[in-house]
C-alpha positions in Angstrom: 77.2 84.5 69.5 79.1 87.7 70.0 81.6 88.3 67.2 85.3 89.1 67.7 84.8 92.8 66.8 82.1 93.3 69.4 84.3 91.7 72.0 87.3 93.7 71.1 89.0 95.6 73.9 89.9 98.3 71.3 86.6 98.8 69.3 87.1 99.2 65.6 85.6 102.7 65.7 88.4 103.8 68.1 91.3 102.2 66.3 92.0 104.9 63.7 91.6 108.0 66.0 93.6 106.4 68.9 96.2 105.1 66.4 96.7 108.7 65.2 96.9 109.9 68.8 99.4 107.1 69.6 101.6 108.1 66.6 101.6 111.7 67.6 102.4 110.9 71.2 105.3 108.7 70.1 106.7 111.6 68.1 106.5 113.9 71.1 108.3 111.3 73.3 111.1 111.0 70.7 111.5 114.8 70.3 111.6 115.4 74.0 114.1 112.5 74.4 116.4 114.1 71.9 116.1 117.6 73.5 116.8 116.4 77.0 119.2 113.6 76.5 122.0 113.7 79.1 120.6 116.9 80.8 120.6 117.4 84.6 118.8 120.7 84.8 115.3 122.0 84.0 114.4 123.3 80.6 113.1 126.9 80.1 109.6 125.5 79.9 110.1 123.6 83.2 111.4 126.7 85.0 108.6 128.8 83.6 106.0 126.5 84.9 107.4 125.8 88.4 110.6 125.4 90.3 111.1 121.7 89.4 113.7 120.8 92.0 111.9 122.1 95.0 109.4 120.1 97.2 106.7 122.8 96.9 103.6 121.2 98.3 102.3 121.5 101.8 99.4 119.9 103.8 96.7 119.2 103.0 97.7 118.9 99.3 100.8 117.1 100.5 98.7 114.1 101.6 97.1 114.0 98.2 100.5 114.1 96.4 101.9 111.4 98.7 98.9 109.1 98.1 99.2 109.5 94.3 102.9 108.9 94.5 102.3 105.7 96.5 100.0 104.4 93.9 102.8 104.6 91.4 105.3 102.7 93.6 105.7 99.0 93.1 103.5 98.0 96.1 100.7 100.5 95.3 100.7 99.8 91.6 100.5 96.0 92.1 97.5 96.5 94.4 95.8 98.9 91.9 96.3 96.6 88.9 95.1 93.5 90.8 92.0 95.4 91.9 91.4 96.5 88.3 91.9 93.0 86.9 89.4 91.7 89.4 86.8 94.3 88.3 87.4 93.3 84.6 86.8 89.6 85.4 83.7 90.4 87.4 82.4 92.4 84.5 83.2 89.4 82.2 85.7 91.3 80.1 88.6 88.9 79.8 90.4 90.9 77.2 90.4 93.9 79.4 91.7 91.8 82.2 94.6 90.8 80.0 95.2 94.3 78.7 95.2 95.8 82.2 98.5 94.3 83.3 99.9 94.0 79.8 99.3 97.5 78.7 100.3 99.0 82.0 103.4 96.8 82.2 104.6 97.5 78.7 104.0 101.2 79.1 106.0 101.4 82.3 108.7 99.1 80.9 109.0 101.4 77.9 109.4 104.4 80.2 112.0 102.6 82.3 114.0 101.7 79.1 113.8 105.3 77.9 115.2 106.5 81.1 118.3 104.5 80.6 118.6 105.6 77.0 117.9 109.3 77.5 119.9 109.7 80.7 118.2 112.9 82.0 118.6 113.3 85.8 117.2 115.2 88.7 118.8 115.6 92.2 122.0 113.7 91.2 123.2 111.3 88.5 121.5 108.3 90.1 118.0 109.7 89.7 116.9 109.2 86.1 113.9 111.3 85.3 112.7 111.2 81.7 110.0 110.1 81.2 108.0 109.9 84.5 107.2 106.2 85.2 104.6 107.2 87.7 102.7 109.4 85.2 103.1 106.6 82.6 101.5 104.1 85.0 98.6 106.2 86.0 97.8 107.3 82.4 98.0 103.7 81.1 95.7 102.6 83.9 93.1 105.3 83.1 93.4 104.4 79.4 92.4 100.8 79.9 89.6 101.8 82.4 88.3 104.2 79.8 88.2 101.6 77.1 86.3 99.3 79.5 83.8 102.1 80.2 83.5 102.8 76.5 82.5 99.2 75.9 80.1 99.1 78.9 78.4 102.4 77.8 78.2 101.4 74.1 79.9 104.6 73.0 80.7 105.3 69.4 84.0 106.5 67.9 83.8 110.2 68.7 82.3 109.8 72.2 84.6 106.9 73.0 87.7 108.7 71.9 86.7 111.8 73.8 86.2 109.7 77.0 89.6 108.0 76.6 91.4 111.3 76.0 89.6 113.0 78.9 90.4 110.2 81.3 94.0 110.0 80.4 94.4 113.7 80.6 92.9 113.9 84.1 95.0 110.9 85.3 98.2 112.1 83.7 97.8 115.7 85.0 97.0 114.4 88.5 100.0 112.2 88.8 102.3 114.6 86.9 101.3 117.4 89.4 102.1 115.1 92.3 105.5 114.1 91.0 106.5 117.7 90.1 105.1 119.0 93.4 107.2 116.5 95.3 110.3 117.4 93.4 110.7 114.0 91.8 110.3 115.1 88.2 110.4 118.0 85.8 107.1 119.0 84.2 108.4 117.8 80.8 109.1 114.4 82.4 105.4 114.2 83.2 104.5 115.1 79.6 106.8 112.4 78.3 105.2 109.9 80.6 101.7 110.8 79.5 102.7 110.5 75.9 104.5 107.2 76.5 101.2 105.6 77.8 99.2 107.1 74.9 101.7 105.5 72.4 102.0 102.1 74.0 98.5 101.2 75.3 96.5 101.4 72.1 99.2 99.3 70.3 99.0 96.7 73.1 95.2 96.7 72.9 95.3 96.0 69.2 97.8 93.2 69.8 95.6 91.6 72.5 92.6 91.7 70.1 94.6 90.2 67.3 95.8 87.3 69.4 92.3 86.7 70.9 90.6 86.8 67.5 93.0 84.3 66.0 92.5 82.0 68.9 88.7 82.3 68.4 89.1 81.6 64.7 91.1 78.5 65.3 88.6 77.1 67.8 85.6 77.7 65.5 85.2 75.8 62.2 84.1 77.4 58.9 80.5 76.7 59.6 80.6 78.2 63.1 81.0 74.9 64.9 84.0 73.5 66.6 87.1 72.5 64.5 87.5 68.9 63.5 89.0 66.9 66.3 88.3 69.6 68.8 86.0 67.5 71.0 86.3 64.0 72.6 86.0 61.0 70.3 83.7 58.0 71.0 85.5 54.7 71.4 85.1 52.1 68.8 
């Protein structure tokens, strides 16, 4: 029988390095939140990188940016998550199927809450911008997909961590570029969204494993068989 550690969505070899990454990412999110709280203008870094309030992308790249943006909208994100959950189930990875909506949902929910708390705006007071929820979503999605790939490929700690970081960097950079190019976010909003996902998803994955492992322990007795009273009883 496959043990709980082997079935873990967050392999033990990845827990420490990704935990450190998550802690550092949370620190970056907090620092940026303090720096930009209540702001309605780009920072010097934002202005140095690009003109953050201008819609600066033209066809054919405009079509790419619009497509990425759609994937982060409610309709597009639901479609993507449902497809990803279906893939997890087809691959017989139930924990990944749970983590996909849970990790993505909690990450985006955290970003939404932070927007209300920080109060940074773009294009008017009604457009809260920090952190970028679109970037958070796409990064979280890539994070879970990379964990699944790590499991399928049997990668160790260093290789698995590298794969996760590479996948999240590509996904975060792609969506961040789209949001900035479309004038929806400042570059530092995208950085905050990327870091939000890096902080939330590994913690959620650890929690999913803990709950699943405890459920498995309760259903298996000390000798490896079912717990007493778990099965049907014969009539007397």
